[in-house]
N, CA, C, O and CB atoms as a CASP TS submission, in Angstrom:
PFRMAT TS
TARGET T0000
AUTHOR 0000-0000-0000
METHOD Language model
MODEL 1
PARENT N/A
ATOM      1  N   MET     1      89.756  48.470 -93.436  1.00  0.00           N
ATOM      2  CA  MET     1      89.896  49.917 -93.185  1.00  0.00           C
ATOM      3  C   MET     1      91.313  50.347 -93.548  1.00  0.00           C
ATOM      4  O   MET     1      92.298  49.782 -93.072  1.00  0.00           O
ATOM      5  CB  MET     1      89.579  50.269 -91.686  1.00  0.00           C
ATOM      6  N   THR     2      91.386  51.363 -94.406  1.00  0.00           N
ATOM      7  CA  THR     2      92.694  51.829 -94.861  1.00  0.00           C
ATOM      8  C   THR     2      92.954  53.253 -94.376  1.00  0.00           C
ATOM      9  O   THR     2      92.036  54.069 -94.305  1.00  0.00           O
ATOM     10  CB  THR     2      92.786  51.763 -96.396  1.00  0.00           C
ATOM     11  N   THR     3      94.196  53.542 -94.048  1.00  0.00           N
ATOM     12  CA  THR     3      94.535  54.879 -93.561  1.00  0.00           C
ATOM     13  C   THR     3      95.612  55.509 -94.428  1.00  0.00           C
ATOM     14  O   THR     3      96.546  54.840 -94.869  1.00  0.00           O
ATOM     15  CB  THR     3      95.000  54.821 -92.101  1.00  0.00           C
ATOM     16  N   LEU     4      95.465  56.812 -94.665  1.00  0.00           N
ATOM     17  CA  LEU     4      96.448  57.510 -95.478  1.00  0.00           C
ATOM     18  C   LEU     4      97.260  58.456 -94.594  1.00  0.00           C
ATOM     19  O   LEU     4      96.719  59.381 -93.988  1.00  0.00           O
ATOM     20  CB  LEU     4      95.759  58.286 -96.629  1.00  0.00           C
ATOM     21  N   TYR     5      98.561  58.206 -94.534  1.00  0.00           N
ATOM     22  CA  TYR     5      99.412  58.995 -93.655  1.00  0.00           C
ATOM     23  C   TYR     5     100.413  59.775 -94.496  1.00  0.00           C
ATOM     24  O   TYR     5     101.260  59.190 -95.171  1.00  0.00           O
ATOM     25  CB  TYR     5     100.140  58.093 -92.628  1.00  0.00           C
ATOM     26  N   GLU     6     100.307  61.106 -94.448  1.00  0.00           N
ATOM     27  CA  GLU     6     101.186  61.926 -95.267  1.00  0.00           C
ATOM     28  C   GLU     6     101.977  62.907 -94.406  1.00  0.00           C
ATOM     29  O   GLU     6     101.443  63.498 -93.468  1.00  0.00           O
ATOM     30  CB  GLU     6     100.379  62.680 -96.323  1.00  0.00           C
ATOM     31  N   VAL     7     103.245  63.068 -94.735  1.00  0.00           N
ATOM     32  CA  VAL     7     104.080  64.009 -93.993  1.00  0.00           C
ATOM     33  C   VAL     7     104.646  65.054 -94.952  1.00  0.00           C
ATOM     34  O   VAL     7     105.338  64.729 -95.917  1.00  0.00           O
ATOM     35  CB  VAL     7     105.226  63.266 -93.250  1.00  0.00           C
ATOM     36  N   TYR     8     104.335  66.306 -94.660  1.00  0.00           N
ATOM     37  CA  TYR     8     104.824  67.385 -95.510  1.00  0.00           C
ATOM     38  C   TYR     8     105.881  68.203 -94.773  1.00  0.00           C
ATOM     39  O   TYR     8     105.724  68.526 -93.595  1.00  0.00           O
ATOM     40  CB  TYR     8     103.662  68.289 -95.960  1.00  0.00           C
ATOM     41  N   LYS     9     106.957  68.532 -95.481  1.00  0.00           N
ATOM     42  CA  LYS     9     108.025  69.325 -94.884  1.00  0.00           C
ATOM     43  C   LYS     9     107.946  70.760 -95.390  1.00  0.00           C
ATOM     44  O   LYS     9     108.117  71.028 -96.579  1.00  0.00           O
ATOM     45  CB  LYS     9     109.408  68.711 -95.200  1.00  0.00           C
ATOM     46  N   CYS    10     107.684  71.674 -94.463  1.00  0.00           N
ATOM     47  CA  CYS    10     107.587  73.082 -94.839  1.00  0.00           C
ATOM     48  C   CYS    10     108.979  73.697 -94.847  1.00  0.00           C
ATOM     49  O   CYS    10     109.618  73.831 -93.803  1.00  0.00           O
ATOM     50  CB  CYS    10     106.651  73.854 -93.873  1.00  0.00           C
ATOM     51  N   GLU    11     109.440  74.070 -96.044  1.00  0.00           N
ATOM     52  CA  GLU    11     110.790  74.591 -96.187  1.00  0.00           C
ATOM     53  C   GLU    11     110.909  76.021 -95.643  1.00  0.00           C
ATOM     54  O   GLU    11     111.955  76.418 -95.131  1.00  0.00           O
ATOM     55  CB  GLU    11     111.209  74.551 -97.652  1.00  0.00           C
ATOM     56  N   LYS    12     109.829  76.775 -95.763  1.00  0.00           N
ATOM     57  CA  LYS    12     109.851  78.174 -95.317  1.00  0.00           C
ATOM     58  C   LYS    12     109.857  78.264 -93.799  1.00  0.00           C
ATOM     59  O   LYS    12     110.725  78.905 -93.205  1.00  0.00           O
ATOM     60  CB  LYS    12     108.645  78.937 -95.880  1.00  0.00           C
ATOM     61  N   CYS    13     108.870  77.608 -93.173  1.00  0.00           N
ATOM     62  CA  CYS    13     108.744  77.694 -91.721  1.00  0.00           C
ATOM     63  C   CYS    13     109.663  76.682 -91.036  1.00  0.00           C
ATOM     64  O   CYS    13     110.021  76.840 -89.869  1.00  0.00           O
ATOM     65  CB  CYS    13     107.285  77.462 -91.295  1.00  0.00           C
ATOM     66  N   GLY    14     110.038  75.637 -91.786  1.00  0.00           N
ATOM     67  CA  GLY    14     110.937  74.632 -91.232  1.00  0.00           C
ATOM     68  C   GLY    14     110.221  73.668 -90.316  1.00  0.00           C
ATOM     69  O   GLY    14     110.852  72.937 -89.552  1.00  0.00           O
ATOM     70  N   ASN    15     108.884  73.666 -90.393  1.00  0.00           N
ATOM     71  CA  ASN    15     108.095  72.770 -89.549  1.00  0.00           C
ATOM     72  C   ASN    15     107.599  71.574 -90.349  1.00  0.00           C
ATOM     73  O   ASN    15     107.486  71.631 -91.573  1.00  0.00           O
ATOM     74  CB  ASN    15     106.910  73.519 -88.929  1.00  0.00           C
ATOM     75  N   ILE    16     107.305  70.492 -89.639  1.00  0.00           N
ATOM     76  CA  ILE    16     106.802  69.293 -90.307  1.00  0.00           C
ATOM     77  C   ILE    16     105.299  69.163 -90.081  1.00  0.00           C
ATOM     78  O   ILE    16     104.834  69.067 -88.946  1.00  0.00           O
ATOM     79  CB  ILE    16     107.537  68.029 -89.797  1.00  0.00           C
ATOM     80  N   THR    17     104.558  69.163 -91.171  1.00  0.00           N
ATOM     81  CA  THR    17     103.105  69.046 -91.072  1.00  0.00           C
ATOM     82  C   THR    17     102.679  67.604 -91.345  1.00  0.00           C
ATOM     83  O   THR    17     102.971  67.044 -92.402  1.00  0.00           O
ATOM     84  CB  THR    17     102.408  70.017 -92.060  1.00  0.00           C
ATOM     85  N   VAL    18     101.992  67.024 -90.385  1.00  0.00           N
ATOM     86  CA  VAL    18     101.544  65.645 -90.529  1.00  0.00           C
ATOM     87  C   VAL    18     100.046  65.615 -90.806  1.00  0.00           C
ATOM     88  O   VAL    18      99.240  66.077 -89.998  1.00  0.00           O
ATOM     89  CB  VAL    18     101.880  64.823 -89.266  1.00  0.00           C
ATOM     90  N   VAL    19      99.694  65.068 -91.954  1.00  0.00           N
ATOM     91  CA  VAL    19      98.277  64.991 -92.326  1.00  0.00           C
ATOM     92  C   VAL    19      97.815  63.545 -92.278  1.00  0.00           C
ATOM     93  O   VAL    19      98.339  62.690 -92.991  1.00  0.00           O
ATOM     94  CB  VAL    19      98.039  65.590 -93.737  1.00  0.00           C
ATOM     95  N   PHE    20      96.840  63.283 -91.440  1.00  0.00           N
ATOM     96  CA  PHE    20      96.340  61.921 -91.272  1.00  0.00           C
ATOM     97  C   PHE    20      94.919  61.813 -91.785  1.00  0.00           C
ATOM     98  O   PHE    20      94.008  62.432 -91.234  1.00  0.00           O
ATOM     99  CB  PHE    20      96.407  61.494 -89.803  1.00  0.00           C
ATOM    100  N   HIS    21      94.720  61.024 -92.844  1.00  0.00           N
ATOM    101  CA  HIS    21      93.389  60.858 -93.416  1.00  0.00           C
ATOM    102  C   HIS    21      92.847  59.453 -93.156  1.00  0.00           C
ATOM    103  O   HIS    21      93.308  58.489 -93.769  1.00  0.00           O
ATOM    104  CB  HIS    21      93.420  61.141 -94.919  1.00  0.00           C
ATOM    105  N   PRO    22      91.875  59.330 -92.254  1.00  0.00           N
ATOM    106  CA  PRO    22      91.257  58.029 -92.011  1.00  0.00           C
ATOM    107  C   PRO    22      90.245  57.691 -93.105  1.00  0.00           C
ATOM    108  O   PRO    22      89.332  58.469 -93.381  1.00  0.00           O
ATOM    109  CB  PRO    22      90.576  58.010 -90.635  1.00  0.00           C
ATOM    110  N   SER    23      90.413  56.550 -93.710  1.00  0.00           N
ATOM    111  CA  SER    23      89.482  56.153 -94.760  1.00  0.00           C
ATOM    112  C   SER    23      88.670  54.941 -94.320  1.00  0.00           C
ATOM    113  O   SER    23      89.212  53.973 -93.787  1.00  0.00           O
ATOM    114  CB  SER    23      90.235  55.846 -96.065  1.00  0.00           C
ATOM    115  N   ALA    24      87.395  55.008 -94.546  1.00  0.00           N
ATOM    116  CA  ALA    24      86.526  53.912 -94.118  1.00  0.00           C
ATOM    117  C   ALA    24      86.573  52.790 -95.149  1.00  0.00           C
ATOM    118  O   ALA    24      85.908  51.767 -94.978  1.00  0.00           O
ATOM    119  CB  ALA    24      85.069  54.407 -93.915  1.00  0.00           C
TER
END
């Protein structure tokens, strides 16, 4: 089982968006 963990930095809002994609 593999997992994809991505972190995006929003320059406009200054917030950090964490996207977690579970892959079977």
